[in-house]
Structures are given as C-alpha cells and as structure tokens.
C-alpha positions in Angstrom: -90.0 -26.1 -2.5 -90.4 -23.4 -5.1 -90.0 -20.0 -2.5 -87.0 -21.6 -0.7 -85.7 -22.1 -3.9 -86.2 -18.9 -5.0 -84.6 -17.5 -1.7 -81.6 -19.1 -2.2 -81.6 -18.0 -5.8 -81.5 -14.5 -4.5 -79.0 -15.1 -1.6 -76.8 -16.5 -4.6 -77.4 -13.5 -6.9 -76.7 -11.1 -4.3 -73.6 -12.5 -3.1 -70.7 -11.2 -5.3 -68.8 -13.8 -7.3 -64.9 -14.6 -6.1 -63.5 -13.6 -9.2 -65.3 -10.3 -9.2 -63.3 -9.6 -5.7 -61.0 -7.1 -5.5 -57.4 -8.5 -5.2 -56.6 -7.3 -1.5 -53.3 -5.1 -1.5 -53.1 -5.2 2.1 -51.7 -9.1 1.4 -49.3 -8.3 -1.3 -47.7 -5.6 0.4 -47.2 -7.1 3.9 -45.8 -10.1 2.1 -43.2 -8.3 0.6 -42.4 -6.0 3.7 -41.9 -9.7 5.6 -39.5 -10.5 2.6 -37.5 -7.3 3.1 -37.2 -8.2 6.9 -36.3 -11.5 6.6 -33.6 -10.1 3.8 -32.5 -7.6 6.3 -32.2 -10.0 9.6 -30.2 -12.5 7.8 -27.9 -9.8 6.7 -27.7 -8.6 10.0 -26.8 -12.2 10.9 -23.9 -12.3 8.5 -22.6 -8.8 9.5 -22.6 -9.9 13.3 -21.3 -13.2 12.2 -18.4 -11.5 10.8 -17.8 -9.3 13.2 -18.2 -11.8 16.1 -15.6 -14.0 14.0 -13.3 -11.2 13.9 -13.7 -10.2 17.4 -12.6 -13.9 18.3 -9.5 -13.9 16.3 -8.5 -10.6 17.8 -9.1 -12.1 21.2 -7.1 -15.6 20.4 -3.9 -13.5 18.9 -4.1 -11.0 22.1 -4.2 -14.1 24.1 -1.3 -15.8 22.9 0.8 -12.6 23.0 0.1 -12.1 26.8 0.7 -16.1 27.5 4.0 -15.2 26.0 4.7 -12.5 28.4 3.1 -14.6 31.4 5.3 -17.9 30.3 8.8 -15.4 30.4 7.9 -13.8 34.0 7.2 -17.4 35.2 10.5 -18.9 33.9 12.2 -15.9 35.9 10.4 -16.9 39.0 11.5 -20.0 38.3 15.1 -18.7 38.8 14.7 -16.3 41.6 12.5 -18.8 43.5 13.1 -21.9 42.2 10.4 -24.5 41.4 10.1 -28.3 41.1 10.4 -30.2 38.0 7.0 -31.9 38.2 5.5 -28.2 38.6 7.3 -27.2 35.8 6.2 -30.0 33.6 2.7 -29.5 34.4 2.8 -25.6 33.3 4.3 -26.7 30.2 2.0 -29.1 29.2 -1.0 -26.4 29.9 1.0 -24.0 28.1 1.3 -25.7 25.4 -2.1 -27.0 25.1 -3.3 -23.6 25.2 -1.4 -22.3 22.7 -2.2 -25.2 20.3 -6.2 -24.3 20.5 -5.3 -20.6 20.0 -3.1 -21.4 17.3 -5.7 -23.7 15.6 -8.2 -20.3 15.7 -5.9 -18.3 13.9 -5.0 -20.9 11.5 -8.8 -21.3 10.7 -8.8 -17.6 10.5 -5.9 -17.6 8.2 -7.5 -20.0 5.8 -11.1 -17.8 5.7 -8.5 -14.5 4.8 -7.7 -16.7 2.0 -10.7 -17.4 0.8 -12.0 -13.6 1.1 -9.0 -12.7 -0.8 -9.8 -14.8 -3.7 -13.7 -13.6 -3.4 -12.5 -10.1 -3.4 -10.5 -10.4 -6.8 -13.3 -12.3 -8.3 -15.6 -8.7 -7.4 -12.6 -6.8 -9.0 -12.3 -5.3 -5.3 -8.7 -5.9 -5.4 -6.2 -6.5 -8.1 -4.3 -9.8 -8.9 -1.1 -8.5 -7.8 -2.5 -8.0 -4.1 -4.5 -11.3 -4.5 -1.3 -13.0 -4.5 0.8 -11.2 -2.0 -2.4 -11.8 0.1 -2.6 -15.3 -0.4 1.0 -15.7 -0.2 0.8 -14.4 3.4 -1.9 -16.3 4.6 0.2 -19.8 3.2 3.2 -18.5 4.9 1.0 -17.9 8.3 -1.0 -21.3 7.7 2.6 -23.1 7.0 4.1 -21.7 10.6 1.2 -22.0 12.3 1.0 -25.8 11.5 5.0 -26.1 12.4 4.2 -24.5 15.9 1.1 -26.7 16.5 3.5 -29.8 15.2 6.2 -28.4 18.1 3.6 -27.8 20.8 2.4 -31.4 20.4 5.8 -32.8 20.2 6.8 -30.8 23.4 3.6 -32.5 25.2 4.7 -36.0 24.0 8.4 -35.2 25.3 6.9 -34.1 28.4 5.5 -37.1 28.8 7.9 -39.4 27.5 11.5 -38.8 25.9 12.1 -39.2 22.4 15.5 -38.2 20.6 13.7 -38.0 17.0 11.3 -35.4 18.5 13.7 -33.3 19.7 15.4 -33.2 16.0 11.9 -32.2 14.6 11.5 -29.9 17.2 14.7 -28.0 17.2 14.6 -27.6 13.2 10.8 -26.6 13.2 11.6 -24.1 15.9 14.0 -22.4 13.7 12.1 -22.6 10.5 8.6 -21.5 11.8 9.9 -18.1 13.2 11.7 -17.5 10.1 8.6 -18.1 7.9 6.7 -15.7 10.6 9.3 -13.0 9.6 8.9 -13.1 6.1 4.9 -12.9 6.4 5.4 -9.8 8.0 7.6 -8.1 6.0 4.9 -9.2 2.9 2.5 -7.1 5.1 4.4 -4.0 4.3 4.6 -4.4 0.9 0.5 -5.2 1.2 -0.1 -2.2 2.3 1.8 -0.1 -0.5 0.0 -2.2 -3.4 -3.3 -1.1 -1.2 -2.3 2.3 -1.7 -1.3 2.2 -5.1 -4.5 0.7 -6.6 -6.7 3.2 -4.4 -4.8 5.6 -6.0 -5.3 4.5 -9.6 -9.0 3.9 -9.0 -9.1 7.9 -8.0 -7.3 8.5 -11.5 -10.1 6.5 -13.1 -12.8 8.1 -11.6 -12.3 11.6 -13.3 -12.8 14.6 -12.3 -16.2 14.3 -10.0 -16.2 15.3 -6.7 -12.3 16.2 -7.0 -12.5 18.4 -4.0 -13.4 15.9 -1.6 -11.2 13.0 -3.6 -8.4 15.1 -3.0 -8.8 15.7 0.8 -9.6 11.9 1.2 -6.8 10.9 -0.9 -4.6 13.1 1.6 -6.1 11.4 4.5 -5.3 8.1 3.1 -2.2 8.6 2.1 -1.3 9.5 5.7 -3.1 6.5 6.9 -1.1 4.5 4.6 2.1 5.8 6.1 1.0 5.0 9.2 0.2 1.8 8.5 3.3 0.9 7.0 5.2 2.5 9.9 3.7 0.3 12.1 4.0 -2.8 9.9 7.6 -2.2 9.5 8.1 -2.3 13.2 6.3 -5.1 13.5 8.4 -6.9 11.3 11.5 -5.7 12.5 10.4 -7.0 16.0 9.7 -10.4 14.7 12.9 -10.6 13.0 14.4 -9.8 16.6 12.1 -12.7 17.9 13.5 -15.4 15.1 17.4 -14.2 16.4 16.2 -14.8 19.9 14.7 -17.9 18.9 17.5 -19.1 17.2 19.6 -18.8 20.2 16.9 -20.6 22.2 17.0 -23.7 20.0 20.8 -23.3 20.6 20.1 -23.4 24.0 17.4 -26.2 24.5 19.0 -27.8 21.7 15.1 -29.4 20.3 14.2 -30.2 24.5 11.5 -27.4 23.9 9.6 -29.0 26.6 12.5 -28.1 29.2 11.6 -24.4 28.2 11.1 -23.3 31.9 15.0 -24.6 32.6 16.2 -21.5 30.6 18.6 -19.6 33.1 19.5 -16.7 30.6 17.8 -13.7 32.3 18.9 -11.2 29.5 17.1 -13.4 27.0 14.0 -13.9 28.8 14.0 -10.0 30.0 14.3 -9.5 26.0 11.3 -11.8 25.1 9.1 -10.0 28.0 9.9 -6.8 26.5 9.5 -7.9 22.9 5.9 -9.6 24.0 4.7 -6.3 25.5 5.8 -3.9 22.4 3.9 -6.7 20.1 0.8 -5.8 22.2 1.1 -2.4 22.2 1.9 -2.0 18.4 -1.6 -4.5 17.7 -3.1 -2.1 19.7 -1.9 1.1 17.8 -2.8 -0.8 14.5 -6.2 -1.8 15.4 -7.3 1.8 16.6 -5.8 3.4 13.7 -7.8 0.6 11.1 -11.1 1.4 13.0 -10.6 5.3 12.8 -9.5 5.2 9.3 -12.2 3.1 8.2 -14.7 4.9 10.4 -13.9 8.3 8.4 -13.3 7.5 5.0 -16.5 5.4 4.4 -18.8 8.5 5.0 -16.7 10.3 2.7 -17.2 8.1 -0.1 -21.0 7.3 0.5 -21.5 11.0 0.5 -19.5 12.0 -2.9 -19.7 9.0 -4.7 -23.1 7.5 -5.9 -21.7 5.0 -8.4 -22.1 1.7 -6.2 -19.0 0.1 -7.8 -16.6 2.8 -7.3 -18.0 2.7 -3.7 -17.4 -0.7 -3.2 -13.7 -0.4 -4.6 -12.5 2.2 -1.8 -14.9 1.0 1.0 -14.7 -2.6 0.8 -11.2 -3.1 0.0 -9.5 -1.3 2.7 -11.9 -3.1 4.8 -11.0 -6.5 3.5 -7.5 -5.5 4.0 -7.7 -4.6 7.5 -9.1 -8.0 8.2 -6.6 -10.2 6.1 -3.9 -8.1 7.4 -5.1 -8.0 11.2 -5.0 -12.0 11.1 -1.7 -12.2 9.5 -0.4 -9.4 11.5 -1.5 -11.2 15.2 -0.7 -14.7 13.7 3.0 -14.1 12.3 3.4 -11.8 15.9 2.7 -15.0 17.6 4.3 -17.1 15.5 7.5 -15.2 15.8 6.4 -14.8 19.6 6.6 -18.6 20.0 10.0 -18.4 20.3 9.1 -16.8 23.6 7.6 -19.6 24.8 10.5 -21.6 23.7 12.8 -19.2 25.2 11.0 -19.2 28.7 
C-alpha cells in the first residue's frame, strides 16, 4: 500500500495545478471574433431588410402607375371594340382589389417614413422644421391613401350591390383624396429646399477644415438639389393636373366609381394615359438622380471628414430624405393617379 500511495502522490505532485495554468488566449480572442461576426451579420441583415423594404415600396408604387395606364388603355379598348357589362364588372373588381393591396403597402411605408423622421430628429440629423414638414407630408399621404382604399372597397361593394349612400361618399372622397395628394407633392418641393439649407448650415459650422473638398461638394450638392427641386415641382404640377382630371371624372361618374370603364371621353382617357406614363418616367429619373448623388457624395464625406457626427449629418440625412421623399412621391403620384383609374 505504501509504494502505491507514493506513486499516486508522485503523479499528483508532478501534475500542474489548475490555478497555475495560463489562461488560453485562443479561447478569449475567438469569442470576441465571434461576437464581432455576429454583430456584423445582424447589421447586414438589418441593411438588407431596409434595402428590401425600399425595393418593395418602389415596386408597389411603379405597379400602381402601370396599372393606371393599363386601366385607361382598357377603357379605350372597350370604346373601340365593345365589352360586356359583366366583363367590365369583373375587371373593375380585380382592379380595385389589386389597388387596395398596393395602397396598403404604400400606406405602411408612409407610416414607417414618419417614424424614421422622428428618429432622425432625435439623432439631430434633421431640424425640427424638416421633421414637421416630413411628418406632415406623410400624414397627408396616409390620409389620402386611406381615402383611396375606402373608395376601392366602396367600388367593389357597389359593383356587387348598388348603394346610394356609398355613391355620395365615393364622390366626395374622389375629390378630396387627389387634392390632398397634390398638396403633399408641393410639400416635397419645400422639403428639398429645407434639406439644402440645413446642409449649407452644417458646412458653415464645420469651419475651414477640408474647405476645398467641401466647396466642391457644396457645388455638386447644389446642382443635385436644383435637379431634385425641378423634378418634384414637375411631379407636383402633373399631380395637380391629375386632380383637375379627377374633378371632371367625379362629375361624369357622379360617385359611380364602379362604372369607371363606361366613360366615353377619349380626350380625358388619352390625357390620363399620357400623365401616367410621364409619372413613371419622372419617378425613374428621380430615383436615378438620388442613387447617383448618394454614391458620389458619401465617399467625399468619408475621405475628408473624420468627425463621425459630421459625417452622419451629411450622409445619413440626405439618404433618409431620399427614402422618405421617395415614399411620399410615389404615394402621392399614385393617389393623384387614382383619378386615372376612376377616370377610366
């Protein structure tokens, strides 16, 4: 027993104590790397989610405008070749159903844009005046969107069973909704002006650091804001033209929006097709200018401004404005393009 106990004692004494073992750095460093990888992965998911949501809203807005043009074209087809009343009713129900779904998507986008405006103001990326203008525009977009959804549901109901009360409500909303959309469109022009003033103020507060690059960026941004203002003003004018067309359409239909394919005014229908196509071209041009501007301005800010807060004020704010304005631009365009469908 004694020799064996000595062997055991000797074996235990030769083994290093657990407390004397050095802490393996390979276990702490990989843990930190894993945390960094997880955080980067989560950030990529968030960026992709925001990008996908913007793409969804873009697709929804352009789909609405394309539907407006197709609806007007179908009305002219009915005038040339004739179509049965039951076919028109089915097409009208399908049209309003699809329009309701797409309008709901844009309505959700407007709500999210209003929330982002509030968050941007809390991070001091936009001024209080910018926040008020942006949220007001989103509220107008939400209101007009709810009106058009109500009109669509009322039209589907009237296509299935007539109702005098629904006709009166539909006629009133058919005038109010595009009017609100036109007001929202003109607010976008003012919003671009406020964004440019804030950016100039940020540059002035920045001082003389990187003055050459700031001056060149200021000139570039000034030209970009001029293009944006011109596009938004043009869109607003076309939306006002849509509003006038919709007033005439409401006079013709007398609230019977489910009979939109019975309109026989070719001039009105041709105008609606033209305006819808112009809307699509203007929106494509606007999205292109926003993407090119965000791609050219952000590298300048990254290379010349080491202050992160200043970089956020000048890179994130225009990006947010682009997203928020995009939503309201497409929503208001489709809201005022809704006269198109009723006009058909």
